[in-house]
C-alpha positions in Angstrom: -24.2 -5.5 -21.0 -23.3 -9.2 -21.6 -19.6 -10.0 -21.1 -17.6 -12.9 -22.5 -18.6 -16.3 -21.0 -16.0 -17.8 -18.8 -17.9 -20.9 -17.7 -15.3 -23.2 -19.0 -12.5 -21.7 -16.9 -11.5 -23.1 -13.6 -12.5 -20.7 -10.8 -9.2 -21.1 -9.1 -7.4 -19.1 -11.9 -5.5 -16.3 -10.2 -5.1 -12.9 -11.9 -2.4 -10.7 -10.4 -3.2 -7.0 -11.2 -0.6 -4.3 -10.7 -2.4 -1.0 -11.2 -1.5 2.3 -9.5 -4.5 4.2 -10.9 -7.3 4.6 -8.3 -10.0 5.0 -10.9 -9.0 1.9 -12.9 -7.8 -0.7 -10.4 -11.1 -1.4 -8.7 -12.9 -1.7 -12.0 -10.4 -4.4 -13.3 -10.6 -6.2 -10.0 -14.4 -6.2 -9.9 -14.8 -7.4 -13.5 -12.5 -10.4 -12.9 -14.1 -11.4 -9.6 -17.6 -11.1 -11.1 -16.6 -14.0 -13.4 -15.5 -16.2 -10.5 -11.8 -15.7 -11.0 -9.4 -14.8 -8.2 -8.3 -11.1 -8.5 -5.2 -10.2 -6.6 -4.8 -6.4 -6.7 -1.8 -4.3 -5.8 -1.6 -0.6 -6.3 2.0 -0.3 -5.2 4.8 -1.7 -7.4 7.1 -2.5 -4.5 4.3 -4.3 -2.6 3.5 -6.2 -5.8 7.1 -7.5 -5.9 7.0 -8.6 -2.3 3.7 -10.3 -2.7 4.3 -11.9 -6.0 6.0 -15.1 -5.0 3.3 -16.1 -2.5 0.6 -15.1 -5.0 1.7 -17.6 -7.6 -0.6 -16.1 -10.3 -1.8 -17.7 -13.5 -1.9 -14.3 -15.3 -0.3 -10.9 -14.7 -1.7 -7.6 -15.6 0.5 -4.5 -15.5 -1.2 -1.1 -15.8 1.0 1.6 -14.2 1.9 5.2 -14.8 5.7 5.1 -15.2 8.3 6.3 -17.7 9.0 4.1 -20.7 12.2 2.5 -19.4 10.8 1.9 -16.0 7.7 0.2 -17.4 9.8 -2.1 -19.6 12.1 -3.0 -16.7 9.1 -3.7 -14.5 7.9 -6.3 -17.1 11.4 -7.8 -17.3 11.5 -8.3 -13.5 8.1 -10.0 -13.5 9.1 -12.2 -16.3 12.1 -13.3 -14.3 9.7 -14.4 -11.5 7.0 -16.1 -13.6 6.5 -18.2 -16.7 2.8 -17.2 -16.9 1.3 -14.8 -19.4 1.9 -11.0 -18.8 -0.3 -8.3 -20.3 1.0 -4.8 -20.4 -1.4 -1.9 -20.7 0.0 1.2 -22.5 -1.4 4.7 -22.8 -0.5 5.0 -26.5 0.7 2.9 -29.4 4.5 3.5 -29.3 6.3 1.1 -31.5 9.6 1.3 -29.7 8.0 0.6 -26.3 5.9 -2.2 -27.7 8.9 -4.0 -29.3 11.0 -3.6 -26.2 8.1 -4.8 -24.0 7.8 -8.0 -26.1 11.6 -8.5 -25.9 11.3 -8.1 -22.1 8.9 -11.1 -22.0 5.4 -9.5 -22.3 2.8 -11.7 -24.0 0.5 -8.9 -25.2 0.6 -5.1 -25.2 -2.9 -3.6 -24.8 -3.5 0.0 -25.9 -5.9 2.0 -23.8 -8.6 2.9 -23.6 -10.3 -0.5 -23.6 -13.9 -1.4 -22.9 -14.8 -3.7 -19.9 -16.1 -6.3 -22.4 -12.9 -6.4 -24.4 -10.8 -6.4 -21.2 -12.6 -9.4 -19.9 -12.4 -11.2 -23.3 -8.7 -10.9 -23.2 -8.5 -12.2 -19.6 -10.6 -15.2 -20.4 -8.6 -15.9 -23.6 -5.2 -15.8 -21.8 -6.5 -17.8 -18.8 -7.7 -20.5 -21.2 -4.3 -20.6 -22.9 -2.6 -21.0 -19.5 -4.8 -24.0 -18.8 -4.3 -25.7 -22.1 -3.1 -29.3 -22.0 0.5 -30.2 -22.8 1.2 -30.7 -26.5 2.9 -33.8 -27.9 4.3 -33.3 -31.3 3.7 -36.8 -32.8 0.4 -38.6 -33.5 2.2 -41.7 -34.9 2.7 -43.6 -31.7 6.2 -42.4 -31.0 6.5 -39.0 -29.4 9.3 -37.1 -30.9 9.0 -34.0 -28.8 6.6 -32.7 -26.2 6.0 -29.5 -24.3 6.0 -29.0 -20.5 3.9 -26.0 -19.7 4.8 -26.1 -16.0 8.5 -25.6 -16.8 8.1 -23.8 -20.1 10.3 -26.3 -21.8 10.5 -28.9 -24.6 11.3 -32.5 -23.7 13.1 -34.7 -26.2 12.4 -38.5 -26.6 15.4 -39.3 -24.4 14.0 -37.1 -21.6 16.3 -34.1 -22.1 14.8 -30.8 -21.2 15.2 -27.7 -23.4 14.5 -24.5 -21.6 12.6 -22.0 -23.7 11.8 -18.3 -23.3 8.2 -17.3 -23.2 8.1 -16.2 -26.8 9.9 -19.4 -27.9 7.5 -21.6 -26.0 4.4 -19.8 -27.4 5.6 -20.0 -31.0 6.6 -23.7 -30.7 3.4 -24.5 -29.0 1.4 -23.0 -31.9 3.5 -24.7 -34.6 3.2 -28.1 -32.8 -0.6 -27.8 -32.5 -0.8 -28.6 -36.3 2.3 -30.5 -37.5 2.9 -30.0 -41.2 0.6 -27.0 -41.4 2.0 -23.9 -43.0 1.3 -21.0 -40.7 1.4 -17.6 -42.4 3.7 -15.0 -40.7 0.8 -12.8 -39.9 -1.1 -15.5 -38.0 2.1 -16.4 -36.1 2.7 -12.8 -35.1 -0.9 -12.2 -34.1 -1.1 -15.4 -32.0 2.3 -15.1 -30.3 2.6 -11.3 -29.9 -1.1 -10.4 -30.0 -0.4 -8.0 -32.9 -0.1 -8.0 -36.7 0.9 -4.6 -38.0 2.9 -3.6 -34.9 5.2 -6.6 -34.8 8.5 -6.5 -36.7 8.9 -9.6 -38.9 12.6 -9.7 -37.8 11.4 -10.5 -34.3 9.6 -13.6 -35.6 12.7 -14.6 -37.6 14.9 -14.2 -34.5 12.7 -16.4 -32.4 12.6 -19.1 -35.1 16.4 -18.9 -35.3 16.8 -19.4 -31.6 14.3 -22.3 -31.5 16.1 -24.1 -34.3 19.4 -23.8 -32.5 17.9 -25.1 -29.2 16.0 -28.0 -30.9 19.2 -29.0 -32.8 17.4 -29.0 -36.1 20.8 -29.0 -37.9 22.0 -32.0 -36.0 19.6 -34.5 -37.6 16.8 -34.4 -35.1 13.5 -36.0 -36.2 11.7 -32.6 -35.8 12.3 -29.2 -37.2 10.8 -25.8 -38.1 10.6 -25.4 -41.8 10.5 -22.2 -43.7 7.8 -21.8 -46.4 7.0 -18.7 -48.6 5.4 -16.3 -46.1 5.4 -18.6 -43.1 6.7 -21.5 -41.1 5.6 -25.1 -40.2 6.6 -27.8 -37.7 7.7 -31.0 -39.3 8.4 -34.5 -37.9 9.9 -37.5 -39.6 
C-alpha cells in the first residue's frame, strides 16, 4: 500500500498522540514514525497533561474512550495549552458533540473507522498547514495587516497585536490568502472546520462577527471582511 508522500515536510514535526486504546495507539505511532515525523505517544490522559508542556508538539491527536462531556473538556484543556492543530477522533457522527468540540477549539473531528492511508493524509495535511509561512494581507507595498502564526494573532500596521482564537485565526488566514476573492460558505466551513454538511452556518457567522469586532472593521480600518451572497471575502483599501 502506498501512503501519502510527506517528503516536503520537515522531519522535526512533532505529533502528540493521546490514545488509550491498546490496539490503535501503536498503529498510529508506527505510521507517523514511518514517514520520518516524531510521534509522541501517551496512553494515559493524566500523563499526557503532565508531559504536554515539555513535548511542545506541532499537532495533537486525541483518540480516547471517554463520555461525551469528558472528551470535549479534554479538548478544551489541550487548547488552553497549545495554539497548534488538534484532531479529535470520534466513534460516531454525533452533531452535538461535533459542534461542541469545534467550540472547544478542535480543528477537525474525524469519524472512525479510518484507514491508515486516510489517517496519514490528514496528518500530512495538518502538519503542512502548521508549517505555512506567515501571511501578509497586502501586495501593494504597504502591509495593512499580517498574521503571526507563533502567537496566533493579527498584527496591525502600527504593531498592535490582536489575539485570535484558533477558529478565528484559521478563517482569517484563509480569507487573507486571496484578498478580494469571494469564498463560498461551503468552502470556508470545509477548510476551517474540516466539514461541510456537519457544520452549522451560524458557527461561521459567529466567527466572522467576532473577527469583525476584533479587527475594528467598523472603525474605518483599511481592511475588513465583506459579506457576499453565499460567502465572504477579505478586502483592503
